[in-house]
C-alpha positions in Angstrom: 0.0 0.0 0.0 1.1 3.6 -0.5 1.4 4.6 3.1 3.2 7.9 2.7 4.7 8.9 6.1 5.8 12.3 4.7 2.1 13.4 4.5 1.6 12.6 8.1 4.7 14.4 9.2 3.8 17.4 7.0 0.4 17.6 8.8 2.1 17.3 12.2 4.2 20.3 11.4 1.3 22.4 12.6 1.4 20.7 16.1 0.8 22.8 19.2 -0.6 22.2 22.6 -3.9 23.6 21.5 -4.2 21.5 18.3 -3.1 18.4 20.2 -5.9 18.8 22.6 -8.4 19.9 19.9 -7.9 17.0 17.6 -7.7 14.5 20.4 -11.1 15.8 21.6 -12.5 15.7 18.0 -11.3 12.1 17.6 -12.9 11.1 20.9 -16.2 12.8 20.3 -16.5 11.6 16.7 -16.5 8.1 17.9 -19.4 6.9 20.1 -20.4 10.1 22.0 -21.7 11.9 18.9 -23.4 8.8 17.6 -25.2 8.4 20.9 -26.2 12.1 20.8 -27.5 11.8 17.2 -29.4 8.6 18.0 -30.9 10.2 21.1 -32.1 13.3 19.2 -33.6 11.1 16.4 -35.2 8.6 18.8 -36.6 11.1 21.3 -37.5 14.0 19.1 -37.6 13.1 15.4 -38.3 9.6 14.1 -37.9 6.4 16.2 -37.9 3.9 13.3 -35.4 5.9 11.3 -33.2 6.2 14.3 -33.1 2.4 14.7 -32.5 1.8 11.0 -29.7 4.4 11.2 -28.2 2.6 14.2 -28.3 -0.8 12.5 -26.7 0.6 9.4 -24.0 2.4 11.3 -22.9 -0.6 13.4 -23.1 -3.1 10.6 -21.0 -0.7 8.5 -18.5 -0.3 11.4 -18.2 -4.1 11.8 -17.6 -4.4 8.0 -14.8 -1.8 8.4 -13.2 -4.0 11.1 -13.4 -7.1 8.8 -11.7 -5.2 6.0 -9.0 -4.2 8.5 -8.4 -7.8 9.3 -8.2 -8.8 5.7 -5.9 -6.1 4.5 -3.7 -6.1 7.7 -2.1 -2.7 6.9 0.3 -1.5 9.7 -0.1 1.9 11.4 2.3 4.7 10.8 5.7 3.6 12.3 8.2 6.3 11.3 10.1 7.6 14.4 9.4 11.2 13.2 5.7 10.7 13.7 4.2 11.5 17.1 1.4 9.0 17.9 -1.1 11.1 20.0 -3.9 8.6 20.3 -2.0 5.4 20.8 -4.0 3.6 23.4 -7.1 3.3 21.1 -5.0 2.0 18.2 -2.8 -0.5 20.0 -2.7 -3.9 18.3 -5.1 -2.7 15.5 -4.6 -2.2 11.8 -4.7 1.0 9.8 -6.7 0.5 6.6 -9.4 1.8 6.3 -9.8 4.4 9.0 -12.7 3.5 11.3 -13.1 7.0 12.8 -13.3 8.5 9.3 -16.0 6.0 8.4 -17.9 6.8 11.6 -17.8 10.5 10.9 -18.9 10.2 7.2 -21.6 7.6 8.2 -23.0 10.0 10.8 -22.9 12.9 8.3 -24.7 10.8 5.7 -27.4 9.6 8.0 -28.1 13.1 9.3 -28.0 14.6 5.8 -30.4 12.0 4.4 -32.9 12.6 7.2 -32.5 16.4 6.6 -33.2 15.9 2.9 -36.5 14.1 3.6 -37.6 16.6 6.2 -39.2 20.0 6.0 -36.3 21.8 7.7 -35.6 25.2 6.3 -32.0 26.1 5.3 -31.0 22.5 4.8 -27.7 23.6 3.4 -26.6 24.6 6.9 -26.8 21.0 8.1 -25.4 19.7 4.9 -22.4 21.9 5.2 -21.9 21.1 8.9 -22.1 17.4 8.1 -19.3 17.7 5.5 -17.1 19.8 7.8 -17.6 17.3 10.6 -16.7 14.3 8.4 -13.6 16.0 6.9 -12.5 17.2 10.3 -12.8 13.7 11.8 -10.6 12.3 9.0 -8.0 15.0 9.2 -7.8 14.5 13.0 -6.7 10.9 12.5 -3.8 12.0 10.3 -2.8 14.8 12.7 -2.8 12.3 15.6 -0.4 10.1 13.7 -2.6 7.0 13.7 -3.6 6.9 10.0 -2.3 7.5 6.5 -4.1 9.7 4.0 -5.3 6.7 2.0 -6.9 5.2 5.2 -8.9 8.4 5.8 -10.1 8.7 2.2 -11.1 5.0 2.1 -12.9 5.4 5.4 -14.8 8.5 4.3 -15.9 6.8 1.1 -16.9 3.6 2.8 -18.9 5.5 5.4 -21.1 7.2 2.7 -21.5 4.1 0.5 -22.2 1.6 3.4 -24.7 4.0 5.1 -26.6 4.8 1.9 -26.9 1.1 0.9 -27.8 -0.1 4.3 -30.3 2.6 5.0 -32.0 1.8 1.7 -32.0 -1.9 2.3 -33.0 -2.0 6.0 -35.4 0.9 5.5 -37.6 -1.4 3.3 -38.3 -3.7 6.3 -41.7 -2.9 7.6 -41.9 -5.3 10.6 -39.5 -4.4 13.3 -39.2 -8.0 14.5 -37.1 -8.7 11.4 -34.5 -6.3 12.8 -33.5 -9.2 15.2 -32.2 -11.1 12.2 -29.3 -8.6 11.9 -28.1 -9.5 15.4 -27.7 -13.2 14.7 -24.5 -13.1 12.5 -23.0 -10.5 14.8 -23.2 -12.9 17.8 -21.6 -15.6 15.6 -18.7 -13.2 14.8 -18.3 -12.5 18.5 -17.5 -16.2 19.0 -14.4 -15.8 16.8 -13.4 -12.2 17.3 -13.1 -11.1 20.9 -12.7 -7.4 20.3 -13.7 -4.7 22.7 -15.3 -2.5 20.0 -17.2 -5.4 18.5 -18.6 -6.5 21.8 -19.7 -2.9 22.6 -21.3 -2.5 19.1 -23.3 -5.7 19.5 -24.3 -4.8 23.0 -25.8 -1.4 22.2 -27.3 -2.6 18.9 -29.0 -5.4 20.8 -30.5 -3.0 23.3 -31.6 -0.5 20.5 -33.4 -3.2 18.5 -35.0 -5.0 21.5 -35.8 -1.7 23.2 -37.5 -0.3 20.1 -39.6 -3.5 19.7 -40.7 -3.4 23.3 -41.6 0.3 23.0 -43.6 -0.3 19.8 -45.4 -3.2 21.4 -46.2 -1.8 24.8 -45.3 1.9 25.4 -45.3 3.8 22.1 -43.4 6.8 23.3 -44.9 9.9 21.6 -42.8 12.4 19.8 -43.5 16.1 20.2 -43.2 18.9 17.7 -42.3 21.5 20.3 -38.7 22.5 19.8 -38.2 23.7 23.4 -39.5 20.4 24.8 -37.1 18.4 22.6 -34.2 20.5 23.7 -35.1 19.8 27.3 -35.4 16.1 26.6 -31.9 16.0 25.2 -30.3 18.3 27.8 -31.9 16.3 30.7 -31.8 12.8 29.2 -28.4 12.6 27.4 -25.8 13.3 30.2 -26.3 9.8 31.9 -25.7 8.1 28.6 -22.5 10.2 28.0 -21.4 9.5 31.6 -21.8 5.8 31.2 -19.8 5.8 28.0 -17.1 8.0 29.5 -16.7 5.4 32.3 -16.3 2.7 29.7 -13.8 4.7 27.7 -11.6 6.1 30.4 -11.9 3.5 33.2 -12.9 0.1 31.9 -11.1 -0.1 28.5 -8.6 -2.8 29.6 -11.1 -5.0 31.4 -12.9 -8.0 30.0 -14.8 -7.6 26.7 -18.0 -8.8 28.5 -17.9 -5.5 30.4 -18.0 -3.6 27.1 -21.0 -5.7 26.0 -23.1 -5.2 29.2 -22.2 -1.5 29.7 -23.2 -0.7 26.1 -26.2 -2.8 26.5 -27.2 -0.7 29.5 -26.7 2.5 27.5 -28.9 1.2 24.7 -31.7 0.3 27.0 -31.4 3.6 28.7 -31.8 5.5 25.4 -34.7 3.4 24.1 -36.7 2.5 27.3 -35.5 4.2 30.5 -35.3 7.8 29.3 -38.6 7.6 27.3 -40.3 6.2 30.4 -38.9 9.1 32.5 -40.1 11.6 29.8 -43.6 10.2 30.1 -43.6 10.6 33.9 -42.2 14.1 34.2 -44.6 16.8 33.2 -42.1 19.2 31.9 -40.6 16.5 29.6 -43.8 14.8 28.5 -45.4 17.9 26.9 -48.7 17.0 28.5 -50.8 19.0 31.1 -51.8 16.9 34.1 
Protein backbone atom coordinates (compact mmCIF):
# COMPACT_ATOMS: atom_id res chain seq x y z
CA UNK A 1 0.00 0.00 0.00
CA UNK A 2 1.06 3.62 -0.53
CA UNK A 3 1.41 4.62 3.14
CA UNK A 4 3.20 7.93 2.73
CA UNK A 5 4.71 8.87 6.08
CA UNK A 6 5.76 12.25 4.68
CA UNK A 7 2.14 13.43 4.46
CA UNK A 8 1.56 12.58 8.12
CA UNK A 9 4.75 14.39 9.15
CA UNK A 10 3.76 17.37 6.99
CA UNK A 11 0.40 17.62 8.78
CA UNK A 12 2.10 17.31 12.16
CA UNK A 13 4.24 20.35 11.44
CA UNK A 14 1.27 22.39 12.64
CA UNK A 15 1.45 20.74 16.07
CA UNK A 16 0.84 22.81 19.17
CA UNK A 17 -0.59 22.19 22.60
CA UNK A 18 -3.92 23.60 21.50
CA UNK A 19 -4.18 21.50 18.34
CA UNK A 20 -3.09 18.36 20.20
CA UNK A 21 -5.95 18.84 22.64
CA UNK A 22 -8.41 19.93 19.94
CA UNK A 23 -7.87 17.00 17.56
CA UNK A 24 -7.68 14.48 20.39
CA UNK A 25 -11.07 15.76 21.58
CA UNK A 26 -12.46 15.66 18.03
CA UNK A 27 -11.33 12.07 17.63
CA UNK A 28 -12.90 11.06 20.94
CA UNK A 29 -16.19 12.81 20.29
CA UNK A 30 -16.54 11.60 16.70
CA UNK A 31 -16.51 8.06 17.92
CA UNK A 32 -19.38 6.89 20.13
CA UNK A 33 -20.40 10.10 21.96
CA UNK A 34 -21.69 11.93 18.88
CA UNK A 35 -23.37 8.75 17.62
CA UNK A 36 -25.20 8.43 20.95
CA UNK A 37 -26.22 12.09 20.80
CA UNK A 38 -27.48 11.82 17.20
CA UNK A 39 -29.37 8.63 18.02
CA UNK A 40 -30.91 10.22 21.13
CA UNK A 41 -32.09 13.27 19.16
CA UNK A 42 -33.56 11.11 16.40
CA UNK A 43 -35.20 8.63 18.77
CA UNK A 44 -36.56 11.06 21.34
CA UNK A 45 -37.47 13.96 19.08
CA UNK A 46 -37.64 13.10 15.37
CA UNK A 47 -38.31 9.57 14.09
CA UNK A 48 -37.91 6.42 16.18
CA UNK A 49 -37.94 3.93 13.32
CA UNK A 50 -35.42 5.88 11.27
CA UNK A 51 -33.15 6.17 14.30
CA UNK A 52 -33.12 2.37 14.71
CA UNK A 53 -32.50 1.79 10.99
CA UNK A 54 -29.75 4.39 11.22
CA UNK A 55 -28.16 2.61 14.22
CA UNK A 56 -28.30 -0.82 12.54
CA UNK A 57 -26.74 0.61 9.38
CA UNK A 58 -24.03 2.43 11.33
CA UNK A 59 -22.94 -0.56 13.39
CA UNK A 60 -23.05 -3.08 10.56
CA UNK A 61 -20.96 -0.69 8.46
CA UNK A 62 -18.52 -0.29 11.36
CA UNK A 63 -18.20 -4.06 11.76
CA UNK A 64 -17.58 -4.41 8.01
CA UNK A 65 -14.82 -1.82 8.43
CA UNK A 66 -13.22 -4.03 11.06
CA UNK A 67 -13.42 -7.07 8.78
CA UNK A 68 -11.68 -5.15 5.98
CA UNK A 69 -8.96 -4.17 8.45
CA UNK A 70 -8.38 -7.84 9.33
CA UNK A 71 -8.24 -8.85 5.65
CA UNK A 72 -5.87 -6.08 4.54
CA UNK A 73 -3.71 -6.09 7.71
CA UNK A 74 -2.10 -2.73 6.92
CA UNK A 75 0.26 -1.46 9.67
CA UNK A 76 -0.14 1.87 11.41
CA UNK A 77 2.35 4.72 10.84
CA UNK A 78 5.68 3.65 12.34
CA UNK A 79 8.17 6.33 11.31
CA UNK A 80 10.05 7.60 14.40
CA UNK A 81 9.43 11.15 13.17
CA UNK A 82 5.68 10.73 13.70
CA UNK A 83 4.18 11.47 17.10
CA UNK A 84 1.36 9.04 17.93
CA UNK A 85 -1.06 11.09 20.02
CA UNK A 86 -3.95 8.64 20.26
CA UNK A 87 -1.99 5.44 20.79
CA UNK A 88 -4.04 3.59 23.39
CA UNK A 89 -7.06 3.29 21.12
CA UNK A 90 -5.01 1.98 18.18
CA UNK A 91 -2.81 -0.49 20.00
CA UNK A 92 -2.69 -3.90 18.27
CA UNK A 93 -5.05 -2.74 15.49
CA UNK A 94 -4.64 -2.23 11.76
CA UNK A 95 -4.65 0.99 9.75
CA UNK A 96 -6.67 0.54 6.55
CA UNK A 97 -9.40 1.78 6.35
CA UNK A 98 -9.84 4.43 9.03
CA UNK A 99 -12.70 3.49 11.33
CA UNK A 100 -13.11 6.95 12.82
CA UNK A 101 -13.26 8.51 9.35
CA UNK A 102 -15.97 6.03 8.41
CA UNK A 103 -17.87 6.77 11.62
CA UNK A 104 -17.76 10.51 10.85
CA UNK A 105 -18.94 10.17 7.25
CA UNK A 106 -21.61 7.62 8.24
CA UNK A 107 -23.00 10.04 10.81
CA UNK A 108 -22.89 12.88 8.28
CA UNK A 109 -24.66 10.77 5.65
CA UNK A 110 -27.40 9.59 8.01
CA UNK A 111 -28.11 13.10 9.27
CA UNK A 112 -28.01 14.60 5.76
CA UNK A 113 -30.42 12.00 4.37
CA UNK A 114 -32.92 12.61 7.16
CA UNK A 115 -32.53 16.36 6.65
CA UNK A 116 -33.19 15.94 2.91
CA UNK A 117 -36.45 14.10 3.62
CA UNK A 118 -37.63 16.60 6.23
CA UNK A 119 -39.25 20.00 6.00
CA UNK A 120 -36.34 21.76 7.70
CA UNK A 121 -35.55 25.20 6.32
CA UNK A 122 -32.02 26.15 5.29
CA UNK A 123 -31.00 22.53 4.84
CA UNK A 124 -27.69 23.63 3.39
CA UNK A 125 -26.56 24.57 6.91
CA UNK A 126 -26.84 20.99 8.13
CA UNK A 127 -25.37 19.65 4.87
CA UNK A 128 -22.37 21.95 5.20
CA UNK A 129 -21.92 21.13 8.87
CA UNK A 130 -22.06 17.40 8.10
CA UNK A 131 -19.34 17.70 5.46
CA UNK A 132 -17.13 19.77 7.77
CA UNK A 133 -17.57 17.27 10.61
CA UNK A 134 -16.70 14.31 8.37
CA UNK A 135 -13.58 15.98 6.92
CA UNK A 136 -12.50 17.22 10.34
CA UNK A 137 -12.78 13.73 11.76
CA UNK A 138 -10.64 12.32 8.97
CA UNK A 139 -8.01 15.05 9.23
CA UNK A 140 -7.78 14.51 12.99
CA UNK A 141 -6.69 10.89 12.46
CA UNK A 142 -3.77 11.99 10.28
CA UNK A 143 -2.79 14.76 12.69
CA UNK A 144 -2.81 12.31 15.60
CA UNK A 145 -0.38 10.06 13.73
CA UNK A 146 -2.58 6.95 13.67
CA UNK A 147 -3.61 6.86 9.99
CA UNK A 148 -2.30 7.53 6.52
CA UNK A 149 -4.11 9.71 3.97
CA UNK A 150 -5.34 6.67 2.01
CA UNK A 151 -6.86 5.18 5.19
CA UNK A 152 -8.86 8.35 5.76
CA UNK A 153 -10.05 8.67 2.15
CA UNK A 154 -11.14 5.02 2.08
CA UNK A 155 -12.91 5.38 5.43
CA UNK A 156 -14.81 8.49 4.33
CA UNK A 157 -15.95 6.84 1.08
CA UNK A 158 -16.93 3.59 2.79
CA UNK A 159 -18.94 5.49 5.38
CA UNK A 160 -21.05 7.19 2.72
CA UNK A 161 -21.49 4.08 0.54
CA UNK A 162 -22.24 1.63 3.35
CA UNK A 163 -24.65 4.01 5.06
CA UNK A 164 -26.62 4.76 1.89
CA UNK A 165 -26.87 1.10 0.87
CA UNK A 166 -27.78 -0.14 4.34
CA UNK A 167 -30.28 2.64 5.02
CA UNK A 168 -31.97 1.83 1.71
CA UNK A 169 -32.02 -1.95 2.28
CA UNK A 170 -32.97 -1.99 5.97
CA UNK A 171 -35.44 0.86 5.48
CA UNK A 172 -37.56 -1.44 3.31
CA UNK A 173 -38.27 -3.73 6.27
CA UNK A 174 -41.73 -2.91 7.64
CA UNK A 175 -41.94 -5.34 10.56
CA UNK A 176 -39.48 -4.35 13.27
CA UNK A 177 -39.24 -7.97 14.49
CA UNK A 178 -37.09 -8.69 11.42
CA UNK A 179 -34.46 -6.32 12.81
CA UNK A 180 -33.50 -9.15 15.18
CA UNK A 181 -32.18 -11.10 12.18
CA UNK A 182 -29.32 -8.61 11.86
CA UNK A 183 -28.14 -9.50 15.37
CA UNK A 184 -27.67 -13.23 14.72
CA UNK A 185 -24.54 -13.05 12.49
CA UNK A 186 -23.03 -10.47 14.84
CA UNK A 187 -23.23 -12.87 17.78
CA UNK A 188 -21.60 -15.55 15.62
CA UNK A 189 -18.75 -13.17 14.79
CA UNK A 190 -18.32 -12.48 18.51
CA UNK A 191 -17.45 -16.16 19.04
CA UNK A 192 -14.39 -15.85 16.82
CA UNK A 193 -13.41 -12.19 17.30
CA UNK A 194 -13.08 -11.10 20.92
CA UNK A 195 -12.69 -7.39 20.25
CA UNK A 196 -13.74 -4.66 22.70
CA UNK A 197 -15.32 -2.46 20.03
CA UNK A 198 -17.19 -5.38 18.48
CA UNK A 199 -18.65 -6.47 21.83
CA UNK A 200 -19.66 -2.88 22.57
CA UNK A 201 -21.28 -2.48 19.14
CA UNK A 202 -23.27 -5.70 19.49
CA UNK A 203 -24.31 -4.79 23.03
CA UNK A 204 -25.76 -1.39 22.21
CA UNK A 205 -27.30 -2.58 18.94
CA UNK A 206 -29.04 -5.44 20.77
CA UNK A 207 -30.53 -3.00 23.26
CA UNK A 208 -31.56 -0.54 20.55
CA UNK A 209 -33.39 -3.21 18.53
CA UNK A 210 -35.00 -4.97 21.51
CA UNK A 211 -35.84 -1.68 23.23
CA UNK A 212 -37.50 -0.34 20.11
CA UNK A 213 -39.58 -3.51 19.68
CA UNK A 214 -40.69 -3.38 23.33
CA UNK A 215 -41.57 0.30 22.99
CA UNK A 216 -43.58 -0.31 19.82
CA UNK A 217 -45.45 -3.21 21.40
CA UNK A 218 -46.19 -1.78 24.85
CA UNK A 219 -45.29 1.87 25.44
CA UNK A 220 -45.26 3.76 22.12
CA UNK A 221 -43.37 6.81 23.29
CA UNK A 222 -44.89 9.86 21.64
CA UNK A 223 -42.82 12.42 19.77
CA UNK A 224 -43.51 16.11 20.23
CA UNK A 225 -43.20 18.91 17.70
CA UNK A 226 -42.30 21.47 20.34
CA UNK A 227 -38.68 22.51 19.84
CA UNK A 228 -38.20 23.70 23.42
CA UNK A 229 -39.50 20.40 24.79
CA UNK A 230 -37.14 18.42 22.58
CA UNK A 231 -34.19 20.53 23.69
CA UNK A 232 -35.13 19.84 27.31
CA UNK A 233 -35.37 16.13 26.62
CA UNK A 234 -31.87 16.05 25.16
CA UNK A 235 -30.34 18.30 27.84
CA UNK A 236 -31.88 16.30 30.68
CA UNK A 237 -31.76 12.84 29.16
CA UNK A 238 -28.40 12.63 27.41
CA UNK A 239 -25.83 13.28 30.22
CA UNK A 240 -26.34 9.85 31.91
CA UNK A 241 -25.67 8.09 28.58
CA UNK A 242 -22.55 10.17 28.01
CA UNK A 243 -21.42 9.51 31.57
CA UNK A 244 -21.77 5.76 31.18
CA UNK A 245 -19.79 5.82 27.96
CA UNK A 246 -17.08 7.96 29.55
CA UNK A 247 -16.71 5.38 32.33
CA UNK A 248 -16.30 2.67 29.71
CA UNK A 249 -13.78 4.67 27.67
CA UNK A 250 -11.62 6.12 30.42
CA UNK A 251 -11.90 3.53 33.20
CA UNK A 252 -12.89 0.11 31.88
CA UNK A 253 -11.05 -0.06 28.54
CA UNK A 254 -8.59 -2.76 29.59
CA UNK A 255 -11.06 -5.02 31.39
CA UNK A 256 -12.93 -8.01 29.99
CA UNK A 257 -14.83 -7.63 26.72
CA UNK A 258 -18.00 -8.77 28.50
CA UNK A 259 -17.95 -5.48 30.42
CA UNK A 260 -18.01 -3.60 27.10
CA UNK A 261 -21.00 -5.65 26.01
CA UNK A 262 -23.07 -5.19 29.16
CA UNK A 263 -22.24 -1.51 29.69
CA UNK A 264 -23.15 -0.65 26.10
CA UNK A 265 -26.25 -2.83 26.46
CA UNK A 266 -27.20 -0.71 29.47
CA UNK A 267 -26.68 2.51 27.51
CA UNK A 268 -28.87 1.21 24.67
CA UNK A 269 -31.72 0.27 26.99
CA UNK A 270 -31.42 3.62 28.74
CA UNK A 271 -31.81 5.45 25.43
CA UNK A 272 -34.72 3.38 24.14
CA UNK A 273 -36.67 2.52 27.30
CA UNK A 274 -35.54 4.18 30.53
CA UNK A 275 -35.27 7.77 29.29
CA UNK A 276 -38.56 7.63 27.32
CA UNK A 277 -40.27 6.23 30.44
CA UNK A 278 -38.93 9.12 32.50
CA UNK A 279 -40.07 11.58 29.84
CA UNK A 280 -43.59 10.20 30.11
CA UNK A 281 -43.62 10.55 33.89
CA UNK A 282 -42.15 14.05 34.18
CA UNK A 283 -44.63 16.75 33.21
CA UNK A 284 -42.07 19.23 31.90
CA UNK A 285 -40.61 16.52 29.59
CA UNK A 286 -43.83 14.82 28.52
CA UNK A 287 -45.42 17.86 26.92
CA UNK A 288 -48.74 17.01 28.54
CA UNK A 289 -50.76 18.97 31.09
CA UNK A 290 -51.82 16.91 34.07
